[in-house]
C-alpha positions in Angstrom: 0.0 0.1 0.1 1.6 3.4 -1.0 1.6 6.4 1.0 -1.1 8.2 -0.5 -3.3 5.2 -0.2 -2.9 4.9 3.5 -3.4 8.4 3.9 -6.9 8.2 1.8 -7.5 4.8 4.3 -6.8 7.2 7.4 -8.9 9.8 6.3 -11.8 7.4 5.2 -11.5 5.8 8.6 -11.6 9.3 10.6 -14.5 10.2 8.5 -16.2 6.8 9.4 -15.4 7.6 13.1 -16.9 11.0 12.6 -20.3 9.4 11.3 -20.4 7.0 13.9 -20.0 9.4 16.7 -22.6 11.3 15.0 -25.0 8.5 14.8 -24.3 7.5 18.4 -25.2 11.4 19.6 -28.2 11.0 17.7 -29.3 7.8 18.9 -28.5 9.0 22.5 -30.7 12.2 22.1 -33.5 10.0 20.7 -33.2 7.7 23.8 -33.0 10.7 26.0 -36.4 11.9 24.6 -38.0 8.3 24.5 -37.1 8.4 28.3 -38.3 11.5 29.1 -41.6 10.8 27.3 -41.7 7.6 29.3 -41.5 9.3 32.6 -44.3 11.8 31.7 -46.4 8.8 30.7 -45.6 7.1 34.2 -46.6 10.4 35.8 -49.8 10.8 34.0 -50.7 7.2 34.7 -50.0 7.7 38.7 -52.3 10.7 38.4 -55.0 8.9 36.7 -54.8 6.0 39.2 -55.0 8.3 41.9 -57.8 10.0 40.3 -59.6 6.8 39.8 -59.2 6.0 43.4 -60.7 9.1 44.8 -63.7 8.6 42.4 -64.3 5.2 43.6 -64.2 6.4 47.2 -66.6 9.0 46.4 -68.8 6.3 44.5 -68.5 4.3 47.7 -69.7 7.1 49.9 -72.5 7.9 47.5 -73.6 4.6 47.5 -73.6 3.8 51.0 -75.7 7.0 51.7 -78.1 5.8 48.8 -78.6 2.5 50.7 -79.1 4.3 54.2 -81.9 6.2 52.6 -83.2 3.1 50.9 -84.5 2.3 54.3 -86.6 5.4 54.7 -89.3 4.2 52.6 -90.2 1.0 54.8 -89.4 3.5 57.9 -91.9 6.0 56.8 -94.5 3.5 55.9 -94.4 2.1 59.3 -94.6 5.6 60.8 -97.6 6.5 58.6 -99.2 3.3 59.8 -98.6 4.2 63.5 -100.1 7.7 62.7 -103.0 6.6 61.1 -103.6 3.7 63.6 -103.6 6.2 66.3 -105.8 8.9 64.3 -108.2 5.9 64.1 -108.2 4.8 67.7 -108.6 8.6 68.6 -111.8 8.8 66.6 -113.4 5.7 68.0 -112.3 6.6 71.6 -113.8 10.0 70.9 -116.9 8.7 69.4 -117.3 6.2 72.2 -116.6 8.7 74.7 -119.1 11.2 73.3 -122.0 8.2 73.5 -121.2 7.5 76.8 -121.2 10.9 78.1 -124.6 11.5 76.2 -125.9 8.3 77.7 -124.9 9.4 81.1 -126.3 12.6 80.9 -129.7 11.3 80.1 
């Protein structure tokens, strides 16, 4: 190999080294960007998970309140029966008392 050829080979090798370094730098930049986006995605997922957890807790509270409220219907019906029974007994008692008083007065 002549000195001119070996000089050309050295230049070519230097250019190849430069291209390889440039390629690795570009690849490193892309990897850094991918890692950054992965980190952002992971953070967004954590925030979403926390949000879903809070929503589930609120739903559980609302379901518990709804379940507690569902017993109002039967309880209200029982109170109404007691009230109407009491009213009926008062009417019967008042009527019977009126007859008794009218019978005693005669």
